PADRENTI-715801 format. One line per field, with one value per residue (C-alpha): residue in three letters; residue number from 1; x, y, z. Coordinates in Angstrom, 1 decimal. Example, Ala and Ser with C-alpha at 12.3 -4.5 7.8 and 13.67 -1.06 7.14 Angstrom:
// PADRENTI-715801
aa: c(ALA,SER)
i: c(1,2)
u: c(12.3,13.7)
v: c(-4.5,-1.1)
w: c(7.8,7.1)
This chain:
// PADRENTI-715801
aa: c(MET,SER,LEU,ASN,TYR,VAL,ILE,LEU,SER,GLY,HIS,LEU,VAL,GLN,ASP,SER,GLU,ILE,ARG,TYR,THR,VAL,SER,GLY,LYS,ALA,VAL,LEU,GLU,PHE,ASN,LEU,ALA,LEU,VAL,ASP,THR,HIS,GLN,PRO,ASP,GLN,THR,HIS,THR,ILE,ARG,VAL,ILE,ASN,ARG,ARG,GLU,SER,SER,PRO,GLU,LEU,GLN,ARG,GLN,LEU,ARG,LYS,GLY,MET,ASN,VAL,ILE,VAL,GLU,GLY,GLN,ILE,GLN,LYS,ARG,LYS,SER,GLU,VAL,SER,GLY,ILE,LYS,ARG,MET,GLN,PRO,GLU,ILE,GLN,LEU,GLU,SER,LEU,SER,ILE,LEU,GLY,SER,THR,HIS,MET,LYS,GLY,THR,ALA,LEU)
i: c(1,2,3,4,5,6,7,8,9,10,11,12,13,14,15,16,17,18,19,20,21,22,23,24,25,26,27,28,29,30,31,32,33,34,35,36,37,38,39,40,41,42,43,44,45,46,47,48,49,50,51,52,53,54,55,56,57,58,59,60,61,62,63,64,65,66,67,68,69,70,71,72,73,74,75,76,77,78,79,80,81,82,83,84,85,86,87,88,89,90,91,92,93,94,95,96,97,98,99,100,101,102,103,104,105,106,107,108,109)
u: c(33.9,33.2,35.3,34.8,37.0,35.9,37.5,35.7,36.5,34.9,35.5,35.6,32.4,34.3,37.8,38.8,38.4,40.4,38.8,40.5,39.4,39.4,42.8,44.2,44.3,43.7,40.9,40.5,37.1,35.7,32.7,33.2,30.7,30.1,28.3,25.9,27.1,23.6,22.0,24.6,22.3,22.3,25.1,25.7,27.8,29.7,31.8,35.5,37.4,41.1,42.3,45.9,48.9,49.2,45.9,47.2,49.6,46.9,44.4,46.6,46.5,42.8,40.7,37.1,36.6,39.7,39.3,40.5,40.4,39.9,40.3,39.1,36.5,32.8,31.7,28.5,28.3,25.5,23.8,20.7,19.0,15.8,15.2,15.6,18.3,20.3,23.1,25.2,27.8,31.3,34.6,37.6,40.4,43.3,44.8,44.2,45.3,44.9,44.1,46.5,49.2,51.6,50.1,49.9,49.4,52.3,50.8,47.4,48.8)
v: c(-162.9,-160.1,-157.3,-155.5,-152.3,-148.7,-145.3,-142.5,-138.8,-136.7,-134.9,-136.0,-135.3,-135.2,-136.0,-139.6,-141.9,-144.8,-147.7,-150.8,-154.4,-156.8,-158.0,-154.4,-153.8,-150.2,-149.7,-146.3,-145.1,-142.0,-140.9,-139.7,-137.2,-137.7,-135.1,-136.6,-135.3,-135.5,-133.7,-131.4,-130.6,-134.2,-135.6,-139.3,-140.5,-143.7,-145.2,-146.0,-148.5,-149.1,-152.1,-151.9,-151.3,-147.6,-146.5,-144.4,-142.4,-141.9,-140.8,-137.9,-136.6,-136.9,-133.9,-132.8,-131.1,-132.6,-133.7,-137.2,-140.0,-143.5,-146.8,-150.1,-152.8,-152.5,-154.6,-154.8,-154.3,-156.1,-154.3,-154.5,-151.5,-152.0,-155.4,-154.0,-155.7,-153.5,-154.0,-150.9,-150.6,-149.5,-149.3,-151.4,-148.9,-150.1,-146.7,-143.1,-139.8,-136.4,-133.9,-131.1,-133.1,-135.9,-139.4,-141.4,-144.9,-146.2,-144.9,-146.4,-149.8)
w: c(5.2,7.7,9.1,12.4,12.2,12.6,12.3,14.1,14.5,17.2,20.4,24.1,26.0,29.3,30.6,30.2,33.3,34.6,36.5,37.7,37.4,40.4,39.3,39.3,35.6,34.4,32.0,30.2,29.2,27.5,25.5,22.0,20.5,16.8,14.6,12.0,8.6,7.2,10.2,11.7,14.6,15.7,17.8,18.7,21.6,21.8,24.6,23.9,26.0,26.2,28.2,27.2,29.4,28.3,29.8,32.7,30.4,27.8,30.5,31.5,27.9,27.1,28.2,27.5,24.1,22.5,18.9,18.3,15.8,17.2,15.4,16.8,16.9,17.8,20.8,22.8,26.5,28.3,31.2,33.2,34.9,36.9,35.3,31.8,29.7,27.3,24.9,24.2,21.5,22.4,20.7,21.8,21.1,19.0,17.9,18.8,17.2,18.8,16.0,15.8,17.6,16.8,16.2,19.4,17.9,19.9,23.1,22.6,21.6)
């Protein structure tokens, strides 16, 4: 048995962004900065993606520097730059909480 579910706490590196698929579906994206608890001077960044209906409403609320908790699944995005193939991890958002505010699970779902 395996389980693909993560909970991460960090802050937004920049304002969230919306892009639209060819079919016109909104996709919310933002980068989450994570501080390494064993090496506090090290920060890791991971991309978070929300493909759900609530993306435009959520995008208006997420701003650079906000502390959030995200829950979701790890996925890999394939890309190729200058002939070099890469696989980058990203989080497919299932739930989001803004720290210091009310829980927004209903908004992110």
